[in-house]
C-alpha positions as CSV (number, residue, x, y, z in Angstrom):
1,M,-61.0,6.7,-116.5
2,A,-59.2,3.8,-118.2
3,P,-62.2,1.5,-118.8
4,T,-64.2,4.5,-120.3
5,A,-61.3,5.4,-122.6
6,A,-61.0,1.8,-123.7
7,A,-64.7,1.5,-124.4
8,W,-64.8,4.8,-126.3
9,L,-61.8,3.7,-128.4
10,A,-63.5,0.4,-129.3
11,E,-66.1,2.4,-131.1
12,H,-63.9,5.3,-132.4
13,E,-60.3,4.1,-132.9
14,G,-60.9,3.5,-136.6
15,E,-62.1,7.1,-137.0
16,L,-59.0,8.4,-135.3
17,I,-56.7,6.4,-137.6
18,A,-58.6,7.7,-140.6
19,L,-58.1,11.3,-139.3
20,R,-54.4,10.7,-138.8
21,R,-54.1,9.5,-142.4
22,D,-56.1,12.4,-143.7
23,L,-53.8,14.8,-141.8
24,H,-50.7,12.9,-143.1
25,A,-52.0,13.2,-146.6
26,H,-52.6,17.0,-146.3
27,P,-49.7,18.4,-144.3
28,E,-49.2,22.1,-143.7
29,L,-46.2,24.1,-142.7
30,G,-45.9,26.3,-139.6
31,R,-48.5,29.1,-139.3
32,Q,-50.3,27.7,-142.4
33,E,-52.2,25.0,-140.6
34,H,-55.7,26.3,-141.6
35,R,-57.1,23.0,-143.0
36,T,-55.8,21.1,-140.0
37,T,-57.3,23.5,-137.6
38,A,-60.7,23.3,-139.4
39,A,-60.6,19.5,-139.3
40,I,-60.0,19.5,-135.5
41,E,-62.6,22.2,-135.0
42,A,-65.3,20.3,-136.9
43,R,-64.8,17.2,-134.8
44,L,-65.0,19.1,-131.5
45,L,-68.1,20.9,-132.6
46,A,-69.7,17.6,-133.6
47,A,-69.1,16.4,-130.1
48,G,-71.0,19.4,-128.6
49,L,-67.9,21.2,-127.5
50,S,-66.9,24.8,-127.9
51,P,-63.5,25.2,-129.5
52,Q,-62.0,28.7,-129.6
53,R,-59.7,29.7,-132.5
54,F,-56.7,32.0,-132.0
55,P,-57.2,35.4,-133.5
56,D,-53.8,35.8,-135.2
57,V,-52.4,32.3,-135.9
58,P,-53.9,28.9,-136.8
59,G,-54.8,26.6,-134.0
60,L,-57.4,26.5,-131.3
61,W,-58.1,25.5,-127.7
62,C,-61.1,23.8,-126.1
63,D,-62.2,23.2,-122.5
64,I,-63.7,20.0,-121.3
65,G,-65.5,19.7,-118.0
66,A,-67.0,22.6,-116.1
67,G,-64.8,25.1,-117.9
68,V,-62.9,28.0,-116.3
69,D,-65.5,30.5,-117.4
70,A,-68.6,28.5,-116.6
71,G,-69.9,31.2,-114.3
72,P,-71.5,31.0,-110.8
73,G,-71.4,27.7,-109.0
74,V,-68.1,26.6,-110.5
75,D,-65.1,26.3,-108.2
76,A,-62.7,29.0,-109.3
77,E,-59.9,27.0,-107.7
78,A,-60.6,23.8,-109.5
79,P,-57.5,22.6,-111.4
80,V,-57.0,22.9,-115.2
81,V,-54.8,20.4,-116.9
82,M,-53.8,21.3,-120.5
83,L,-53.2,18.7,-123.2
84,R,-51.1,20.2,-125.9
85,A,-50.6,19.0,-129.5
86,D,-48.6,20.5,-132.4
87,L,-50.1,20.9,-135.9
88,D,-47.3,21.6,-138.3
89,A,-45.4,19.4,-140.8
90,L,-41.9,19.7,-142.1
91,P,-40.5,20.9,-145.5
92,L,-39.4,17.4,-146.6
93,A,-40.6,15.1,-149.4
94,D,-42.6,12.1,-148.3
95,L,-40.7,9.0,-149.4
96,K,-43.1,6.4,-148.3
97,D,-45.2,4.2,-150.6
98,V,-48.4,4.2,-148.6
99,P,-52.1,5.1,-149.3
100,Y,-51.9,8.2,-147.1
101,R,-48.7,9.5,-148.6
102,S,-48.5,13.3,-148.6
103,T,-50.3,15.0,-151.5
104,V,-48.3,18.2,-150.9
105,P,-45.0,18.2,-152.8
106,G,-42.0,18.8,-150.4
107,V,-44.1,18.7,-147.2
108,T,-44.7,15.8,-144.9
109,H,-45.4,14.9,-141.3
110,A,-42.0,13.5,-140.6
111,C,-42.0,14.2,-136.8
112,G,-45.4,12.7,-135.9
113,H,-47.4,15.8,-135.3
114,D,-50.3,14.2,-137.1
115,V,-50.2,11.5,-134.4
116,H,-49.9,14.1,-131.6
117,T,-52.9,16.0,-132.9
118,T,-55.0,12.8,-133.3
119,V,-54.0,11.5,-129.8
120,A,-54.9,14.8,-128.1
121,L,-58.2,15.0,-129.9
122,G,-59.0,11.5,-129.1
123,A,-58.2,11.9,-125.5
124,G,-60.3,15.1,-125.3
125,L,-63.3,13.4,-127.0
126,A,-63.0,10.4,-124.7
127,L,-62.8,12.6,-121.6
128,A,-65.8,14.6,-122.9
129,A,-67.9,11.4,-123.2
130,H,-66.7,10.3,-119.7
131,A,-67.6,13.7,-118.2
132,R,-71.2,13.6,-119.3
133,A,-71.9,10.9,-116.7
134,H,-69.0,11.5,-114.4
135,P,-68.2,15.2,-113.8
136,L,-64.5,15.9,-113.8
137,P,-62.9,17.5,-110.6
138,G,-61.6,20.3,-112.8
139,T,-61.1,21.2,-116.5
140,V,-59.1,19.6,-119.3
141,R,-58.0,22.2,-121.8
142,L,-57.1,20.9,-125.2
143,L,-54.5,23.0,-127.1
144,F,-53.7,22.6,-130.7
145,Q,-50.8,25.0,-131.5
146,P,-49.1,26.0,-134.7
147,A,-45.5,26.2,-135.8
148,E,-43.6,23.9,-133.3
149,E,-41.0,23.3,-135.9
150,T,-40.1,27.0,-136.3
151,M,-37.8,29.0,-134.0
152,P,-38.6,30.2,-131.4
153,G,-41.9,28.2,-131.9
154,G,-45.6,28.8,-132.0
155,A,-45.9,28.1,-128.3
156,L,-44.9,31.8,-127.7
157,D,-47.8,32.9,-129.9
158,V,-50.4,31.0,-127.9
159,I,-48.9,31.9,-124.6
160,D,-49.1,35.6,-125.6
161,A,-52.8,34.9,-126.5
162,G,-53.4,34.0,-122.8
163,V,-53.9,30.2,-123.1
164,L,-51.9,29.5,-119.9
165,K,-53.7,32.0,-117.6
166,P,-55.9,29.4,-115.8
167,V,-53.7,26.3,-116.4
168,T,-52.4,24.3,-113.4
169,A,-50.2,21.9,-115.4
170,A,-49.4,21.2,-119.1
171,I,-48.8,17.7,-120.5
172,T,-48.0,16.3,-123.9
173,V,-46.7,13.2,-125.8
174,H,-44.1,13.0,-128.5
175,C,-43.6,10.1,-130.9
176,D,-40.5,8.0,-130.2
177,P,-39.6,5.6,-133.0
178,A,-36.9,4.0,-130.8
179,L,-39.7,2.6,-128.4
180,D,-42.0,-0.2,-129.3
181,V,-45.7,0.6,-129.5
182,G,-47.3,0.1,-126.1
183,T,-44.3,1.6,-124.3
184,I,-44.4,5.0,-122.6
185,G,-41.0,6.7,-122.0
186,L,-40.7,8.8,-118.9
187,R,-38.1,11.0,-117.3
188,S,-38.0,13.5,-114.5
189,G,-36.1,16.7,-115.0
190,P,-34.7,17.7,-118.5
191,I,-36.0,15.4,-121.3
192,T,-35.1,17.5,-124.3
193,S,-32.4,20.1,-124.9
194,A,-32.2,23.8,-125.7
195,A,-32.0,24.4,-129.5
196,D,-31.1,27.6,-131.3
197,A,-30.2,28.5,-134.9
198,V,-27.2,30.5,-136.1
199,E,-26.4,32.1,-139.4
200,I,-22.9,33.5,-140.0
201,T,-22.2,35.6,-143.0
202,L,-18.7,36.5,-144.2
203,A,-17.9,39.2,-146.7
204,G,-14.8,40.4,-148.6
205,P,-13.8,42.1,-151.8
206,G,-13.6,38.9,-153.9
207,G,-10.9,38.1,-156.4
208,H,-9.1,35.6,-158.5
209,T,-8.1,32.2,-157.0
210,S,-4.6,32.8,-158.5
211,R,-4.0,35.7,-156.2
212,P,-5.5,35.0,-152.8
213,Q,-2.9,37.2,-151.2
214,N,-4.4,40.3,-152.8
215,T,-7.9,39.8,-151.3
216,V,-9.8,38.0,-148.6
217,D,-9.7,34.2,-149.2
218,L,-13.3,34.0,-148.2
219,V,-13.9,30.2,-148.7
220,Y,-10.8,29.4,-146.6
221,A,-12.0,31.7,-143.8
222,L,-15.4,30.1,-144.0
223,A,-13.9,26.6,-143.8
224,R,-11.8,27.6,-140.8
225,L,-14.9,28.9,-139.1
226,A,-16.9,25.8,-139.9
227,V,-14.2,23.6,-138.3
228,D,-12.8,25.8,-135.6
229,L,-16.0,27.3,-134.0
230,P,-17.5,23.9,-132.9
231,A,-14.1,22.9,-131.5
232,A,-13.6,26.2,-129.7
233,L,-17.0,26.0,-128.1
234,S,-16.2,22.5,-126.8
235,R,-13.3,24.0,-124.9
236,R,-15.1,27.0,-123.5
237,V,-18.1,25.4,-121.8
238,D,-18.5,22.7,-119.2
239,P,-18.5,19.3,-121.0
240,R,-21.4,18.2,-118.9
241,S,-23.5,20.9,-120.7
242,A,-23.0,18.9,-124.0
243,L,-23.1,22.0,-126.1
244,S,-23.2,21.0,-129.8
245,L,-22.9,23.2,-132.9
246,V,-23.6,21.3,-136.1
247,W,-23.7,23.0,-139.5
248,G,-26.6,22.2,-141.9
249,Q,-25.7,24.5,-144.7
250,V,-22.5,25.9,-146.2
251,Q,-22.8,28.3,-149.1
252,A,-20.2,30.2,-151.0
253,G,-19.2,30.9,-154.6
254,T,-20.4,29.8,-158.0
255,V,-17.3,29.1,-160.1
256,T,-14.0,27.3,-159.5
257,N,-11.6,30.1,-160.3
258,A,-13.2,33.1,-158.5
259,I,-13.0,33.9,-154.8
260,P,-16.5,34.9,-153.8
261,R,-17.5,38.1,-152.1
262,T,-19.9,36.5,-149.6
263,G,-20.4,33.1,-147.9
264,K,-22.7,31.7,-145.3
265,L,-22.8,29.1,-142.6
266,R,-26.1,27.9,-141.1
267,G,-26.6,25.5,-138.3
268,T,-28.1,24.6,-134.9
269,I,-26.7,24.9,-131.4
270,R,-28.0,22.5,-128.8
271,T,-27.2,22.1,-125.1
272,L,-28.5,20.1,-122.2
273,S,-28.0,23.1,-119.8
274,R,-30.3,26.0,-119.3
275,E,-27.4,28.1,-118.0
276,T,-25.2,27.4,-121.0
277,W,-28.1,28.2,-123.3
278,E,-28.5,31.6,-121.7
279,T,-24.9,32.5,-122.3
280,A,-24.4,30.8,-125.7
281,P,-25.3,33.8,-128.0
282,E,-22.6,36.1,-126.7
283,L,-20.0,33.3,-126.6
284,V,-20.7,32.2,-130.2
285,E,-20.4,35.7,-131.6
286,R,-17.2,36.5,-129.7
287,L,-15.4,33.2,-130.7
288,A,-16.6,33.5,-134.4
289,E,-15.1,37.0,-134.6
290,Q,-11.8,35.9,-133.1
291,I,-11.5,32.9,-135.5
292,V,-12.2,35.0,-138.6
293,A,-10.1,38.1,-137.6
294,P,-6.7,36.8,-139.0
295,Y,-8.2,36.4,-142.5
296,G,-9.6,39.9,-142.8
297,A,-13.2,39.0,-143.6
298,E,-16.1,41.0,-142.4
299,I,-18.5,39.0,-140.2
300,A,-22.1,39.2,-139.2
301,V,-23.6,36.7,-136.7
302,D,-27.4,36.2,-136.7
303,Y,-28.2,34.2,-133.6
304,V,-31.8,33.1,-133.4
305,R,-33.1,32.0,-130.0
306,G,-35.0,28.7,-130.3
307,V,-36.4,26.9,-127.4
308,P,-35.3,26.1,-123.8
309,P,-35.1,22.5,-122.5
310,V,-38.3,20.7,-121.6
311,V,-37.8,20.2,-117.9
312,N,-40.4,17.7,-116.6
313,T,-41.8,18.3,-113.1
314,A,-41.2,15.3,-110.9
315,E,-44.7,15.2,-109.5
316,V,-46.2,15.2,-112.9
317,V,-44.0,12.3,-114.0
318,D,-45.0,10.5,-110.9
319,A,-48.6,10.9,-112.0
320,F,-47.6,9.7,-115.5
321,G,-46.2,6.5,-114.0
322,A,-49.4,6.0,-112.0
323,A,-51.5,6.4,-115.1
324,V,-49.4,4.0,-117.1
325,D,-49.6,1.4,-114.3
326,T,-53.4,1.8,-114.1
327,V,-54.1,1.6,-117.8
328,F,-51.4,-0.8,-119.1
329,G,-50.0,-2.5,-116.0
330,H,-46.5,-2.5,-114.6
331,G,-43.7,-2.7,-117.1
332,A,-45.3,-0.6,-119.8
333,S,-43.2,2.4,-119.0
334,T,-39.4,2.8,-119.3
335,T,-36.9,5.5,-118.3
336,V,-35.6,7.4,-121.3
337,A,-32.4,9.5,-121.7
338,Q,-32.4,13.3,-122.3
339,S,-32.5,14.0,-126.0
340,L,-30.5,16.7,-127.8
341,G,-33.7,17.4,-129.8
342,G,-35.5,20.7,-129.2
343,E,-39.2,21.1,-128.4
344,D,-41.1,24.3,-127.9
345,F,-43.2,22.7,-125.2
346,G,-40.3,23.9,-123.0
347,W,-41.7,27.4,-123.2
348,Y,-44.9,26.3,-121.4
349,L,-42.9,24.7,-118.6
350,T,-41.2,28.0,-117.9
351,H,-44.6,29.2,-116.7
352,V,-46.4,26.1,-115.3
353,P,-45.5,22.6,-114.1
354,G,-45.9,19.8,-116.6
355,G,-44.4,16.9,-118.4
356,L,-43.6,15.4,-121.8
357,A,-43.8,11.6,-122.3
358,R,-42.4,9.6,-125.1
359,L,-45.0,7.6,-127.1
360,G,-43.6,4.4,-128.6
361,T,-44.4,4.1,-132.3
362,R,-42.2,1.2,-133.5
363,T,-43.7,-2.1,-134.5
364,P,-42.0,-4.7,-132.3
365,G,-39.3,-6.4,-134.4
366,G,-39.9,-3.9,-137.2
367,T,-38.0,-1.0,-138.7
368,T,-36.7,1.8,-136.5
369,F,-37.5,5.0,-138.4
370,D,-35.8,8.3,-137.7
371,L,-37.6,11.5,-137.0
372,H,-37.2,14.3,-139.6
373,Q,-36.8,11.9,-142.4
374,G,-39.1,11.4,-145.4
375,T,-39.4,7.7,-144.6
376,F,-40.8,8.3,-141.0
377,D,-44.0,6.3,-140.2
378,V,-45.6,4.9,-137.1
379,D,-47.4,1.8,-136.0
380,E,-50.9,3.2,-135.8
381,R,-51.8,1.2,-132.7
382,A,-49.8,4.0,-130.9
383,I,-52.8,6.3,-131.4
384,G,-55.0,4.2,-129.1
385,V,-52.2,3.8,-126.6
386,G,-51.7,7.6,-126.6
387,V,-55.4,8.3,-126.1
388,R,-55.6,6.0,-123.2
389,F,-52.4,7.3,-121.6
390,L,-53.2,11.0,-122.0
391,S,-56.8,10.7,-120.8
392,A,-55.7,8.7,-117.8
393,A,-52.8,11.1,-117.0
394,A,-55.2,14.1,-117.2
395,C,-57.6,12.4,-114.8
396,E,-54.8,11.4,-112.4
397,L,-53.5,15.0,-112.3
398,L,-57.0,16.5,-111.8
399,D,-57.6,14.1,-108.9
400,R,-54.2,15.0,-107.3
401,Y,-54.6,18.8,-107.8
402,A,-58.2,18.8,-106.6
403,D,-57.3,16.9,-103.5
404,P,-53.6,17.4,-102.8
405,A,-53.8,15.7,-99.4
406,G,-55.1,12.5,-100.9
407,P,-57.7,10.3,-99.3
408,D,-58.1,10.5,-95.5
409,P,-56.5,7.3,-94.1
410,D,-58.9,7.5,-91.1
411,A,-62.0,7.7,-93.2
412,A,-64.4,4.9,-92.6
């Protein structure tokens, strides 16, 4: 597959870069990705493919190859490898001075989903061109899903819509600004972490700051909770789970001399461990209530389940490594550490085997941007790298699943 993808890219890479820039200039938040969906659909239709929109949310899927519903004569046991991309942007201002800067105030692609979408589309179109002359030993299913940045994630919407029913394995890439362009980051087992959200509301009668003894000193109780809850969690779970509670918002009061009636804390909880993730809601609620109890505040804990860890299947990562070696040569891949970031791709891997690979986006010797920042940008050569990697990985997996035993060593 690698020479075909390279030849296809020689003709179409400029179009892919233009598409990525168009998506970057017109970002859409989760479950609002209608323009983005239409742009992807138009390109798939122009290639003679048959994309299928989801009925209740933005996004679509499209089969390449024989197709799982191709009818008589198609091997019902043929493998299906799904290439997943996420469509949504973040509610952040674009701080870059570039021609493709976001035209939507307060919204930007600060996590690389415009790149993910472009890479998956390019891989699919390259595979479709290849399959016209060289039939695939199965089906490649492209999935463009909404709302990855929300909790618990748009992955659950498309899983409920049945997108996984024929899928043998699911694969994806994620931009990694800590890796140089041309490098693919691989890891067997957990590669991301579980991520949840929590909102804690405290309430009391309010009062004057000169008489805190006559009321509930709500701000003090909120401050104790903000400091003591992360500390208590660190002593109630196995340190190897690396459970982390970090607050992103503290809200209480409007004036200096009045004790407010309500206050809120909002933050995220992350852990490397699936087992710790499953027990975290009850533990957080119990500890929060114990910490606040001495101060007399009423407490309400709203714990929002986010995403489980992405746990890469070893066999899929092995196929990733073979694809990298075939396309780019030895040394183009590197082992990466498990991240505390969350990814709703983890939901797919609770149902089917699969893997997430890190796509290097840093210009060698250039700036290391950070994800979820308005300054985030990529070296656009990563798009071609991603297309070649994903298409080769899909073919490698199709070959392995179609013939699990491999070639006959005694064959002449």
